[in-house]
Every structure is written in structure tokens, then in C-alpha cells.
N, C-alpha and C positions, 0 to 999 in steps of 0.2 A: 203914421207916415210910411209910405211904401217907397222902396228904392226903384229908380228908373232902370229899365233894361239897357239904356244907353249910358252905362257907367263909363265915365271918361277913363278910369284906370284900366278897365277891361279892354277898351278900344286901343289904348296905348300898348298894352301887352300883345294884343293881336297884331298890331302894326309891326311891332318889334319882331315877332315871330315870322311874319311875312317877309320882312327884310333879311332875316337871318337864314331862312331856308334856302333861297337861291345861292347864297354865298357858300353854304355847306355843300350843296349839290355840285357847284362848280369846282370846289376844292376836291371832292371825291372823284369827279370825272376826269381830272387831269392827272396823269401819272407824274411822279416825281422825276425831275431831270436826271437823277442818279439811279433811277430804277433800272434793273438789269434788262437788257434788250437782246433780242436775237435777230440774226440776219435772215432774210427771206428773199426769194427771187421776186423782182418787181413785175407787176402786170405791164405789158407794153401796149401803148395806145397807137403809136405811129412811128414808122421808121422811114427815113429817106437818105439817099446817098448824095453827097455834095462834093464837088471837086474844086479845090481852091486854084485860082489862077496863079500858079507859081511854077518855078522851074527847079526840079521836076514837079509835076502836079501832085499835090497832097490831097488825099481822100479822107473825108469825114463822114461819120454816120450821125445824122441828126435824129436823136431818139427822144420821144416823149413817153415817159413812164408814169404810171398811176400811183397816187398816194390815196388808197381807198378810204382812209378815215383820219381823224385828227391825231391819232397816236402814231401813225406811220410816217417815217422820215426817210428821205433819200439817203443812201449810204455811200455807194461807190459803183464803179464799173471796172471790168477787166476785159482785155482783148487777147485772143489767141488765134493762131492761124494754122490751118491744115490744108496744104496745097492751095486750091483756089476757093476755099471756104474760110471766111473770117467769122469767128464766133465772138460775140460781145455778150458778156453776162452782166446784168444790171441788178443791183441789190438795194433793198430797203431794210430798215430796222423797225421792229415792233417791240412792245413790252413783252418780256419772256413769259409772264404768267397769264393765265386765262381769266384772272380775277380783276382785270383792269377795265373799267368802263371807258369807252372812247366816243368822242363826238362823231356824228355821221357827216363830217365835212370832207367831201371829195376834193382832191387836189391833183395837180400834175407837176412833173419836174422835167425840164428840158436839159438835155446833155448834148454837147458837140464832142463826139468821141473821135479822136484822131486814129486813123487806120494805117497811116504811113504813106509812103510814096513808091514803094517797090512793087509796082504792078506792071505786068507786061501789056503794052498797048494792043488793043484789038481782042484781048482775051476776056471771056465772060467769067465773072466772079459771083459768088453767093455770099450775102451777108446774113447771118443768123443772129438775131437779138432775142435771147430767151425764147427761142422757138418761132419767132416771127421772122419770115424770110423775105429778102428783097434781092434781086439780081441786078448786076450792072456790068457794062463793058468798059474796061479800062481805056483811057485816052492816051 
């Protein structure tokens, strides 16, 4: 009597292996939430200036920054001003080591960055967000 090549025990083992491999791969690809992260400047997709109808008018920078992969997270923004130029620095965090495999899932983060209300009407100002520039005239 010969044994059939379609042995049910072999099929079950193969099926178990096929189910186990994706779970292992998914676990290896996602970094631990406690993994050490480093801060990096975020790529900027789009910047626009918006003036809120308030008294005095408040100015906001509407910023869309990129999250280039599944490991990258939005971190923070900071604002500083030098005369008529407003600098906004936008940061993401990433795993600190190079040994982390990340999913290739692109994302974007929207931020409404308050720039203040102390602008001289009629004057031209420059907004610089991580090197992406937009100019506007204060109202």
C-alpha cells in the first residue's frame, strides 16, 4: 500500500505555516510603541495663510505635512518671527534605528498654526514653513 501525496496531516501543517507567516511578518514590520524615536523635519506638501474674522484679525498658517511611511508620526510645530518673516518648523518622529522595517503607507497631517494678530495692515510678510515660502499682505 502506498501513501497518497495528499496526506491530510501535511496539508494541515502547510496551512498552519501559511497562517503563521503573515502574522510574524506583520509583527516584525511594526516597531514597538516604546521604541526610541528621533525627531526629523517634516516634508511640506502645502501651505496657505488664513485670516480669521476677529478683532483684531488673527492669522493662521494651514499646513499639510507628509508622513512618508507607516513608521512616521507627526510630532509638533514651533513658530518664531524675525521682523516680517514668520518661521514655522514642523517635525515628525521616526524610529531612531535603521533596522526597523516600515510599511510604505503615505499619509498627511493637517495643522492650523496660529501666527498671532500683531501684523501691520498693508505690510507684506513672508511665511517660511520648513523652507516652503508663502507671502501675504496683512489686513
